[in-house]
N, C-alpha and C positions, 0 to 999 in steps of 0.2 A: 364905357369900355368893359369888356368881360374879363374877369379873373376867375379861372377855374381852380377850385380847391379839391385836392384828391387825398383820400385815404388809400394807400397802396394795400394790396393783399398782405396781411401780416398775422393772421391767426391770433388768439383763438376766438371762435364765435360761441363756443360752448364751454362753460366754466365749471370747475368744481366737480363734486361727485353726485350732487343731488339737484342741481339747477340746470339740467341740460336744455330745458325748454323755455328758459327765461332769457330775454335779450335786453340789455341796457345800452342805449345809444351813447356814442362818444360825444364829448362836449366841445372840444377845442375848435373844430372847423365850423360847427353851427354858430358858435359865438363870433368867430371871425367873419363869417358870411353875413350875419346880421349887422355887424359893425360897418362893413363895407357898403352894404345896401343902404343903411341909414345915411351914409355919406354920398349916395347917388350912384354907386357903382353896381354893375351886374356881377354877382358872385355866387354862381351855382356850386353845389358840392357833388362830387362823383365818388361814391363809396365803392371803390374797386374791390375791397375786401369781400363785400357781399356779392357784387356782380360776378366776380370770378368764381366764387363758391357756387352760385346758382348755375353758371355755365359748365362747371367742372364735371368730369365723369363721376359716376357714383362711387367707384372704388378710390377716387382721390379725395372725396369729401372728408374722410377721416383725418386729413391733415389739419383740419380746423378744430379738432378736439384738443383738450388741454394736454393730453399725454404726448402730443407731437409738437408742443410749443418750441422745444429747443432746436428742432430741425430748421426753423426759420431764423434762429439767432446766429448760428455758426456759419461762416462764409462757405466752408467746405461742404457742409450738408445742404446748404441752400443751393449751391451750384450743382451738386450731384443728385439731390433727392427732390428738390422743390422746382427749380427752374425748368428742367427738361419736361416736366409734366404739363406746364402751363404756358410754354413759350408761344405756341400758336394762338392761344386765347389772348395772351398779352399783346401780341402783334395786332390782333383785331381791335383791341381797345386803344392802342396807340394811334391807329388810324382814325378811330372815332374821336379821340381827343383833338387830333389835328383838324378834323373836319368841323369842330366846334368853333374854330376861328378865335380861340382864346390865345392872346399873345403873352399873358402872364399866367403861369401855372405854379401853384403852391402845393407842396407835398408835406403831409404830416409824417415826421420821421421819429421813430422810437427805436429802442434796441432790437425790436422784432421786425420792424418794417424797413430798416435802412438798406438792406441789400436789394430788396424789391424796388425801393424808391430810386436807388442808383441805377438799376437796370432800366427802369422806365425813363429816367432822365436821359440816359445814354441814347436810347432808341429815339426819343423825341428830338434831341439835339442833332442826331445823325440825319434825320429826315427834314428838320426845319431849324437851321442853326440860329436864326434870329429870335426864336422863341425864348422868353425869359423864365428860368427855372429858379424858384425860391424854396429852400428847405427851412422848416421850422418844427418845433416840438421838443420833447425831452432829450432827444439825442443830439441836439444842437448846442453843445458846449464848445469851448475854445478849441480843444484838440481835434474833435471830430469835424467841426466846422471847417477847419483848415484842410483836413483830409478830403472833405466833400468838394471844396473849391479847387483843389489840386487836380481832381479828375478832369476838369474842363467841361463837365456837364452841368455844373451848378453855378449860377451867377451870384447868389447871395444866400447866406444862412442867418436866420433870425434867432437871436438868443432870448430865452425867457418869454415874458408876457408879450403877445404879438400884435394887439390891436393898433396901437399908435405907429409902430414901425411898419407894419404891412400897409397901412393907409398911406403913409408917406412914400413908400416905394411905388405903390400903384399910382398915386398922384403925379409923381415925378415922371413915370413912364408915359402917362397920358398926356402930360404937358410937353415933354421933350423927346419922346420916343426911346428913352433909355432910363435905366434906374441909376440913381446917384447915391454915393455913400451918405449914410445918415446914422444917427445913434441907434444902438440896439442890434446891429448886424455886422457881419463880416463880408468883405468884398475883395475882389482882385482888381488892382489898379496898377498898370504898367508892369505887369508880371509879379507884383508883390501883393501879399495878403495884408489887408488893413482892417482894423476894427473901428467902427464909427463912434465908439465911446458908449458909456452907460446911458441907457434910455430911462427917462423919468417914468415912474410907475403911474398907472391910473389911480388918481387920488380918491375919487368918488365912484365906487363900484355901482352904486344905485343909478348912476347916469348912463350906464351901458344898456343897449337894447337887449331884450331877451333873446337867447339863442334861437336860431331859425332851423327847425328840423324838417321843413317842408320838402326838401329835395331828397331826403333819405328815408322818411318814415314808412313809405310804401314798401321799400325793400325789406325793412325790418319786419313788417307785418307779414310779408311773404314767407319769411323763415319761422318767425315765432308766433304767428297768429295774433291772438289778443294778449299774449304774454310779453308785451313790450313795455319797458320802463324808460321814461324820458329822464335825461340827466339834468340836474340842477346844482348850482353851487351857492353856498352861503358865505364862504370865506376863501380868499386866495392866500396861499402860503400856510405855514404851520407855526404853531406857538412853541414847538420843541425842536430839538436838534439831535435826533437819533444818529448814531455813528455811521449807519449804513445808508442813510436816506439823503437825497439831494433836494427835496421839496423847498426847504428854506433858501437854498442857494438859487434855485430856479425862479421862484416867485418873489424873492426879496422880502421886504418887511410885510408881515401878515396884516391883511386888511379885511375887515368884515363888511358884509352888507347889513342894512337895517332890517329888523324884523318885518316892518311894513312892506318893504320892497320884496322880500322873500315870499311873504304871504300872497301879495298881488301876483307874483309870477306863477306860483302854484295854480291859482285860480284861472289866470289867463291861459296858460298852456293846457290846462285840463279842458277848458272850453274850446280852444283852437283845434286840438288834436283828438279830442274825445278819449283821452287817456288819463287815468286816475293814479297810476303808479309812477313813482319817481325814485331814481337813484341819486343820492347826494354825492357828487364826484369830488369830495374833499378828503384830504388825508386825516382830518380830525372831525370830531362831531360838531364842535362849536368853538368860536373864538374865545368865548367866556361863558361861565355858568349863567351870568345875568342875561346875556343875549339869547342863550338857548331857551331859558324860561320864558322870556318875552315872546320869542317866536312861537313856542308851543302854545302859550296863552292866546295869541292871535289866531292860530290855526283852529283852536278849539272854539274861540269866540265867533269866528267867521263861519264855523261849520264848513270848512273847506272841502271836506269829503275826499281827501287824498291819502294814499298810502305811500310811505317812503322808507328808505333805509340809508345807512351811512357807514363809513369806516369810523372807528372810535378808539380812543385811548382808554386804558384802565384808570379812569379818574376817580378820585375819592368822593366826589359829589354824586356819583352814580349809585345812589341808594335805591332800595326797592320802591320807595315813594316817588322818586324822580323818574325812574324807569316806567312806572305806571302812568305817570303824567305824559311821558313820551308816547306811550301806547295810545292814550286818548287823543293825542295830537296827530296820530297816523303812523307813527314809527312801527314798522313790522319786522325789521331785521337790523342787526348791527354786526359789523365785521371788526373784531378786536385784534389789534396787533400785539398778540401775546408773545409770539416768536419762540419762547423757550420756557421750559418748566424749571430751569435752574436760575437761582437768584444771582449767582456770580456772572452768568452770561447776560442776564437782563441788565445788571449794573455796567458790564463792559460795553454794552450797546448804548448806554446812556438813556435807557427807556424810562427810568425814574418811577417805578412802581414796585410793589411787593407781590411776589407770586401768590401769597395768601389772599391778597386783595383781588387779584385776577380771578381766582376761584370764586370768591364771594360775589363779584360782579356778574360772572357768567351764570351762576345759580339764580341770582336775583333777576337777571334778564329773562330767563326762562319762566320764572314765577310771574313776571309782568306780561307774559304771553308774547314776548318779542323773540324772534329767532336769534339764537346766539351762535355766531360763526367765528372761527379763529383763523388767523394767519400764523403759520409756524415756519420758522427758518432753521434749517438744520446745518450743522457743520460750520458755524460761524468761527471767526478767528478766536482762538483761546478755548473753544469748546472741547472738553474732554469726553471720554467714553461715559464717565459717570454723569456728566452734564446731559449727554444725550439720553441716557436711561431715565433721568429725572423728567425730561420732556415726554418720553414714552409713558412714564407712570402718570404724569399730569393728564395726558389724553385719556388713558384707561380709566382713572378714577373719576373723571368728569364726563365720561362718554354719554351719560344720560342727559347732560345739559348742553351738549354740542350738537348743533343742527347741521353744520357743514364745516369742512376743513380745507384750507388751501396751503399746500406745502411748497416751499421754495428752498433751493440750495443757496447758500450765501455767495454773493457775487460782490466784487470790488467795483462798485459803480463810480464813474467819474463824478467829481464835485462833491464827494462825501468825505467824512473824516477818515474813514478807512483808506480812501484813495490818497488823500493829502498827507496822512501821517501813518504810513504802513509800519514803520519801525515800532511805533507805540503799541501796535496790536500784534506784532510778530509776523507780519505779512511779507511774503517774498513774491514779487511779481515776476513770473517767468517770461511773459511777453506783454506787450502793450494792449492786452485784451482783458476785459473785466472778469472773465471766467478762468483765465490762465494764471492762477495764483496757488500758493501753498504756504504752509508754515515751516519753520525750521525743522530739519530732519524728516520732512515729508509726513508729519503726523496728521496734517490736514491737506488733502489734495483732491483733485477732481473725481478720483475713483471712490474715495471715502464719501464725498458729497453725494455721488450718484447712489451709492449703497444705502446711505441713511435716508435719502429722499424716497427711494423705492420702499424701504422698510416701513417708514411712517405711513405712506399711502396704503400699503398692503394691510398694515395693522388696522387702520381706520376702516377700510372696507370690511374687514373681518368683524369688528366690534360694533359697527354702526347699524 
């Protein structure tokens, strides 16, 4: 039986200030596709994000640039600025989806793709009511899952890790012609929303098949040429609990893969797709210092011949010698979640590092010939004007060591400590929307966040 997995149009395809021509594949649906295929199901991927981009008018392609990211997030701007431009194209692809004779359709749903996913689900259900629509991804937490189901266009929403739950849903449909409540997902039964209960996590990540990019790789090469980076994962979950992040909640207990399995996947995927560049799609560099060293040793020993990059924490073990070893193992860039140049803000976020250490690690990363990139978050709860200026000064004094910068405005994302304990951080939620928040007396509001975001981006463009 065929299960079609879809990435809705959700922007952006072009990230940062300096990496406009580099494309990194997404990991979630290729991993799910491979898992279903191993179980005997047909599970193609349709990357509508790229398909619609390729079909779009030239003047509309700018909507996939970083600076237009927020237009896809807010319902009002999506309905007014995004949907009218692509409604005819979307209708064409809705018909193509229906012609594929896929009775189960799974959508990847994030904060950026949810409005598009809902629109597509609505049109599919209007044309073929018996089709089964499954939502999954980072936007499928309890509150949003219930909202999705109440629309009547979504049959079930999968929470967290998806392999085991999706396979059970597909198997039940193939056997009985309908999906049945099971652990790991929300359903509507007799007009009521029910939760199937906590799903057991995959215990041995080494047992999972390697992600299958065969259905999307050609589209990526059409846009990025040879500058395509395949995604790979070394660990699920995170070993820390930053106040603004939901990774620990989403993935559950952090679980690493073995160095042997990681090294074998690098070599296998390189040979299969003739691609040597990989993006490590994890929120941290490694589960532990020991496993990182063993993985790097294997990559060097096997002469894997791959280049890779990762997100990373400012960890104390990242000395110049260690970073030089990472370079020999193929590491070519690291994205550090520095977030702020103010120690009080770092402490409030529960980041657990010293600003001085961040500066040392950034400098040593450059000395090791690894690109040093930073995530910066402006206007977080409790950030003062002085704190903001400390961040500005941190960027200015380290400008020679920063290769790229990604700036985000603080959002109160569901399933985070900021979301569950707003009083602790002085957060006042104006509406049940993660961007609609302020602090007492309006010292921090969406206007200040927009100004600070623009100011930091403009500053970096000037000094880089």
